[in-house]
N, C-alpha and C positions, 0 to 999 in steps of 0.2 A: 174821146167821147163818141160812140157810136153814132152813124146818121138816124137822122129823125124819121121814127119807122109811122107804116099805115097806118094802123089798126089804133084803139081809140087807146089812152094812157087806162081807163079801169078793165081793159081786157088784159092789157101787157100786167097791170098792178096783180088783177086776179089768179097770174100762173108766175108770181114771183120773178117777173123783167123786170129791173130797176133802172135798165140802162135810158139815159134820156126822159126822164122824168120830167127836168127842168131844163134849161141850157146854161143855167148858171148854178149847176149842182152836180156834185158825182158820190151817186149811192156806193158805198161800201160798207166794209164791216172790221171791227178792231179783233183778229184773228178767224179762222175758218177750221173749215173739215169737221164741224160737229156730225155725229151720227144723226142725231136729233132734226137736223135739215134734211136727211132723206126724203125722197117725194116733194118738196117745197124748193130746195139748190140743186141736191144730190141726185142721179138716177136709183132706180130701184137695185142697180145691180151692185150699188155700194155696199148694200146688208150681208156681200158674201166676204167681205174686205176690210172689215170693224174689227180696230186695234184696242184691246182694253188695258188698263191698268190702274191700279190703285192709288187713292188719293186721299191724305188725309189731311183735314181742316176744321179748326176749331172744335177737337174731340170727336170730330165724326168722319167716318169714312163712305168716300163715292167712287165708284167705279165709272172712269173718265171711260167713252169709247169717241175714237176718233176713226177717220180716214185716211188714206193714203195721199202724198204730196201729189199726186196726179190727181187728183179730183178738183185742183183749181184751175183745169181747163174746164171744165163744168161752170166752177164759181162763175168765171168770166163769160157766161154765157146769161150770168144776170146779173152783174155788178159793174164797175167801171172801175172803181178802186179796191184795192186790197191793203190794209195795215199788217205789217205782220209784228209782234210783240214778242216772240222768242226771242230778238236779238237784244234785248233788253239784258237779260240775266246771263247773258255770254258774250263777250266780242268776238269775231271772226278770225279772226290771228291771236295768237298768243305767242311771244317765245320767239315769233317769226314762223311759228309751223302755223296753216289752217288748221282748226276748231273743227268741232261736230256740227256746228252753226253753220259755216261757210259751206259743208257740203249741203245742207237742210235748204238754204237758200238758194245754191249752183242748181240745186234739182226743182226747187219752188222755178226759175228763170227757164231750164229748162221745159218744164211743161206750161207755161201757160204761154195765150197769144201775145205776136209782136205788141197787140195794140195794149195790153195789160200794164198796168199804172200801180206800183208799189209805192208807199211808204214804211220806215221802219223806226222803229224806236232804239236811240240811241241806248247804249250800254251803260248800266249803271255806273259800272267803273268810270265811268267820266263822269256823272251827272247826280250821284248819291254819296251828300258830303260823309256820311257814315254808314256803316250796316249794320241791321240787327242782327246779334248774337245770342245765342242760349250757352251755357254750360252749368252743370250740376243744378237742373234746374231752375238757374236763375237768368233772366232776360236783361245785356246790357249794347250799349252803342260803341261798335268801333271804329273809328277815324279812317277817313280811306286816303290814303296815300296817293293816292293816284285822279281824285277830285280834280275837274278841271285841267287836265295836264293836255295840252294840242298836241304834243307828239304822239303819245299814245292814242291818241282818238285818231287819229291819222293812220297810223300803221297799221291799229288794230281794226277797224270799222271804214273810215272816209273808203280809205283807198280801197277795199278790196269789195264793200257795196258798188262802189262805181267800176270796178273791173265786172263785176258778177252779172249788173242789169242794167248799167250802160243806160240808155237813154230812158229806160223802161221804170227809173228810180226819179220818183217825183218828191221825195223831202225826207228829212228826216224830223222823227217828233220827241223834244229831249224833256222827259217827264222828269219830276222833283217831289217825293214825297213830303207831306205833309210835316210841318215843324210848328210848334211851338215858341210864340214870341222869344223865350226866354234861350229856347236855344238855335235859334237862327241869329242871322247878322242883321245889323242895322238897315232900313232898306237900301238907305245908300252906298254902304258897302256892299250890298249885293249887286247892285247895279255898276259898281265898279270891278268886283269881279270876274263878273260874267265880260262886264264889257273887254277885258286883256284877252278873256280867252278865246271868244267871240271874233277878234281881230286878228287873233294868232292861228286860224283854221282857215282851208278855203272856202269860196263862198259860191263855187259851181252846183250846189244840191241847193234847195233853200229847206232855212232849218225855222223851227215852229217850235216854239217854248209854252211849257203846259208845269207850271209852278202852283202845288197844292196847298201852300199859306199864303190863305188871304193877306192876312199884312204884309204880304211883299210887294202886293197887285195896286200900288201907287202910281198916283198921276206921272212921276218921273219915270219910274219903270215903264210905263206906256210910251212914253216921248223918246225913251231910249230906243224902245224895239223900231218906234215909226223913224228913228234916224239911223240905225243899224238897218232896217230891211227885214227885221226877221219879225214870225210869223206868229202872233198870239193864238192857242189854242182855245179855243170855246169850250168848255169841256163841265159835262153834267156829270159831277162825284159826289160824292159821298159829303165831304165838307166843305167846298165850296159854293161860293150862290148860285140862283139862279141863273141862268142864260140871259135873260133880258137885264137882270142885273152886270153881267159882266160886260155887256154890250152898253151899258152907259157907264161904267166902269173905266173901258177903254176910249171913251173921249166918240164911239159912234165912227171908228175909224179902223180898216181892214190894213196891218202894216207888214206885210211881206213884200219883197221886192217882185216877188214872179206873179203879184195878184191874184194870188190860192190865199185861200186860209181851211183850217182842219176846226171840223165837230166834230168831239167825242162822245156821245152818249154810253155812259159806262153802267153807273150805278143809279137808285135812285136816293133823293136829297135827305141828308141825316141816317143813312142806312149802309154801315159798314160792309167792308166787301164780303167775308164771311156770311153776313145773313144775307145778303142779295143770292150770293153764290147757293147757299142751303134752300133757300127760297123758290128759286129760278129751276135749279137740277133736276131734269136733264136738259133742259133748253130744247125742247120738241115745240112748244105750247104757250101762247100767251098765260101768266098767271094774274088771274082776275085782280087778286090785293094792290096786284103793281102794276099793271096795266090798267085796270080800271078806277086808279086815282086819280084825284084831283093835280096832283104831282105831274104825271104821267100824259094828262090835257096840257099840263103848263108845257112840259116837256117840247112838245109836241109842236107845238101853237109858238113857242119860242124860237125851234130851230126853223119850220117855216119862215118865222119873219126874217131869220137871219138869211136864208136861199133870196127873201125879197130885198131885203138890204144889199147881196149881190147883185143882181139885178140890177139894182139903182145905180151902185158904183163899177159894173161892169167889172166883180171879181168875179171867182170861181169859188165854188164853198166843196170841200168834199167833208162827206158826212160818214162817218165811223162809228157803226151800231153794235154795242154788244149786246148778248145774250141777258145779262143781269139787270140792264135797266129796263124789261120788259118781261123777261122768260123764256121769249125767241126774240132772234134777232130778224129774220124773215117777216115776222108780223109786224115786228115796229117800222121796218120800212114799206108795209102795205099801209100801214093807219100814216105816215108820215106823206107818203104818196097819195093816199087819198084827200090829205088837209090841204096838198095842193092842186090836186083836181079840182077841188070844192072852189079853192080862191078862184083859180082860173076860170070856172065855170061862172061865177061871181062878177066877176071882171069882163067877161065876153057878154055877160046880161045888160051890165051898167051900160058896155058901150052900144049893144044893140036898142035898148031905152034913149040913149041921150041921140 
């Protein structure tokens, strides 16, 4: 966390400086390098370094525009922490050899300041029960033979991540896709499976779990997280309950050993990924339909409430913001920062009156 600034929070928010918004919160994003953030997070000269690629999603084609990895230096002039998602799609090492992701992460490390903090998504090869496949126009799910394989996880991801990032590695996020009850283990079987895996891997990096199947988020699951010192990810995502309900479900307890937790603001509730992506692309401004909705207001208020719960408990909230939740990630960070500013102002006024 950067030193406390001398200018006002309102002034810093106006120029998109989200460092030290609150002593118990670190602001960051889920992914980076968006050309839509030029003029907010990235200097104007990056307009000459935009890289373009076509992406097809739900029958539509989008031209994505991204910046060089070197832009991470500018990123950390505005944020305290960054979640990197590309590690979800491929491990850092395969067959004993570095993958392209290994070198991408190495380039991030080479360009980021010493004070940078990174959270990495664990590869789906470790945490996905099955993979969605398509053949001859038909979709099917193929079982993942490497699911919860501790040896592969350590060799392909844990060890190289520690090697590259060292003390700048803040934690791993284990994301598991939504599954229907009929396609899932029982809650008890789920806990047993996870317990074997997490007791077999090193604990020198904090682990945070995001299970996207609400029926698996039982009291016994949260008790197991607390016993093991594993973090629960508060995720504002399509088919999960609102953040305030997640806080009640976990019993109002932060479970991670390192006294830090993750909040991921990803998509509006009940809005699928592809729909949120299409509505918010190219991510250069708030989208009123989303940012001006009651659901967005609840999201901001609930996230602020989690930050104040962190303050009360002496914990640290890592807030990872995605464009799809608002239209433009930096603008959502401004809105959340403004909510914090208003609350601090209200508290200061109350103390004065007393």
